[in-house]
C-alpha positions in Angstrom: -0.3 0.1 0.1 1.2 3.3 -0.7 1.5 5.8 1.8 0.2 9.6 1.5 2.8 12.2 1.7 1.7 15.5 3.6 2.5 18.6 2.3 5.4 20.2 3.9 4.6 23.7 5.4 7.1 26.1 5.5 6.3 28.9 8.3 9.3 31.0 7.5 7.7 31.4 3.8 4.3 32.5 5.7 6.1 34.6 7.9 7.4 36.5 5.0 4.1 37.0 3.3 2.5 38.4 6.3 5.1 40.9 6.6 5.3 41.6 3.1 1.5 42.4 2.9 1.0 43.9 6.0 4.3 45.9 6.3 5.8 46.4 3.1 3.0 46.7 0.6 1.3 49.6 2.4 4.5 51.1 2.7 5.3 50.9 -0.7 2.0 52.0 -1.6 2.3 54.7 0.5 5.7 55.8 -1.2 4.2 55.5 -4.8 1.5 58.2 -3.6 4.1 60.5 -2.0 5.9 60.5 -5.5 3.3 60.7 -7.5 1.0 63.2 -5.9 2.8 66.3 -6.7 1.9 65.5 -10.3 -1.2 63.9 -10.2 -3.3 67.3 -10.6 -1.4 68.2 -14.0 -2.2 64.5 -15.0 -5.9 64.9 -14.0 -6.1 68.4 -16.2 -4.4 66.8 -19.1 -6.9 63.4 -19.3 -9.7 66.1 -18.6 -8.9 69.4 -20.5 -8.7 67.7 -23.9 -12.1 66.5 -24.2 -14.0 69.2 -22.0 -12.3 71.6 -25.0 -14.0 69.6 -27.4 -17.1 69.7 -26.0 -17.2 73.3 -25.4 -16.2 73.8 -29.2 -18.8 71.3 -30.7 -21.4 73.3 -28.1 -20.4 76.5 -29.3 -20.6 75.8 -33.0 -24.1 74.3 -32.2 -25.1 77.3 -30.9 -24.1 79.5 -33.4 -25.6 77.2 -36.1 -29.3 77.6 -34.0 -29.1 81.2 -33.5 -27.9 81.7 -37.2 -31.0 79.4 -38.3 -33.4 80.2 -35.8 -32.4 83.7 -34.0 -35.3 85.8 -34.9 -37.8 83.3 -33.8 -35.6 82.6 -30.1 -35.9 86.4 -29.6 -39.6 86.4 -30.2 -40.1 83.3 -28.1 -38.0 85.0 -25.6 -40.4 88.1 -25.8 -43.6 86.3 -25.3 -41.8 84.2 -22.4 -41.4 87.3 -20.5 -44.8 88.5 -21.6 -46.2 85.2 -20.2 -43.9 85.4 -17.1 -45.3 88.9 -15.9 -48.8 88.1 -16.8 -48.6 84.9 -14.5 -46.9 87.0 -11.6 -49.6 89.6 -11.9 -52.2 86.9 -11.7 -50.7 85.1 -8.9 -50.0 88.5 -6.8 -53.9 88.8 -7.4 -54.9 85.2 -6.5 -52.7 85.7 -3.4 -54.2 89.5 -2.4 -57.7 87.6 -3.0 -57.4 85.2 -1.0 -56.1 87.3 1.7 -59.0 89.6 2.0 -61.6 86.5 2.0 -59.6 85.2 4.6 -59.4 88.1 6.9 -56.5 90.1 5.8 -53.8 87.8 7.6 -50.5 89.7 7.1 -49.4 93.0 7.9 -51.5 94.5 4.9 -53.1 98.1 6.6 -53.7 99.7 9.9 -56.1 102.6 10.6 -54.8 105.8 10.3 -56.0 109.6 10.5 -55.7 111.3 6.8 -54.9 115.3 6.7 -58.9 115.9 6.5 -59.2 114.2 9.7 -60.8 111.3 8.3 -59.9 107.7 8.7 -58.1 106.0 6.1 -55.6 103.0 5.4 -52.0 103.2 6.1 -50.0 100.8 4.1 -46.4 99.2 4.9 -45.3 101.1 2.0 -45.9 104.2 3.3 -43.5 103.7 5.7 -40.7 103.6 2.8 -41.9 107.1 1.8 -42.6 105.8 -1.8 -44.5 107.9 -4.5 -48.2 108.6 -4.5 -49.8 107.9 -8.0 -53.7 108.0 -8.3 -54.2 108.8 -4.1 -52.6 105.4 -3.8 -49.2 106.1 -1.2 -46.4 103.9 -1.8 -47.4 103.1 -5.7 -44.3 102.4 -6.7 -42.9 99.7 -4.5 -46.4 97.5 -4.6 -46.7 94.4 -6.7 -49.4 94.2 -9.3 -52.2 92.6 -6.9 -51.5 95.1 -4.2 -52.0 98.1 -6.9 -55.2 96.1 -8.1 -56.8 95.8 -4.3 -56.5 99.6 -4.3 -58.3 100.6 -7.6 -61.8 99.7 -6.5 -62.5 103.1 -5.1 -60.5 105.2 -7.1 -62.4 108.5 -9.1 -61.8 108.3 -13.0 -59.1 111.1 -12.6 -57.1 108.8 -10.1 -57.7 105.8 -12.6 -56.1 107.9 -15.2 -53.5 108.7 -13.1 -52.4 105.1 -12.3 -53.0 104.1 -16.0 -50.7 107.3 -17.7 -47.8 105.9 -15.0 -48.2 102.2 -15.7 -48.0 103.1 -19.6 -45.1 105.5 -18.9 -43.1 103.1 -16.4 -44.2 99.5 -15.6 -46.7 98.5 -18.2 -48.4 96.0 -16.2 -51.3 94.3 -18.2 -52.9 93.2 -15.3 -53.4 96.5 -13.8 -54.1 98.4 -16.8 -56.4 95.5 -17.8 -58.4 96.1 -14.4 -58.1 100.3 -14.9 -59.5 99.8 -18.3 -62.5 97.3 -16.7 -63.3 99.9 -13.9 -63.1 103.2 -16.2 -65.5 101.5 -18.4 -67.8 100.4 -15.2 -67.7 104.2 -14.2 -69.3 105.2 -17.6 
């Protein structure tokens, strides 16, 4: 019967492998990092800069072609988007103002005061800022479209005309001009 040999096991080889993996490899890795670290940023820049410059060039070319081909349409569309944005902002202001008045005027909108003629009136937050009065509305220039609209109902035809003239000359807010026009029609 044949005898089986047991493999020999060399503890010296095992010790050397453990020392290599736990001591010398980490030290060697650290040395390699320290040696290449000063050049790592430059190497990274070389790797990334070329493709970035190519992408920028291609993007600039595409933008130039699109502008040349569709420039007038893009400008027209930008103007329309701007008009829509202003209209939406005005409508949002109006909705907020209407909601505030329906809920009991939450927020510091107004407080009682005495007018120059001794009567009671409303002082707005904008009066404290010392803003201009337009059409009898104190602080007009700093008001949103919704705030202006909330003050229009009690104005005379002359005051509505002053508001309209100011808007046409300065801000041209469609929501304010539309409400002034409607109120002027209602006066007739």
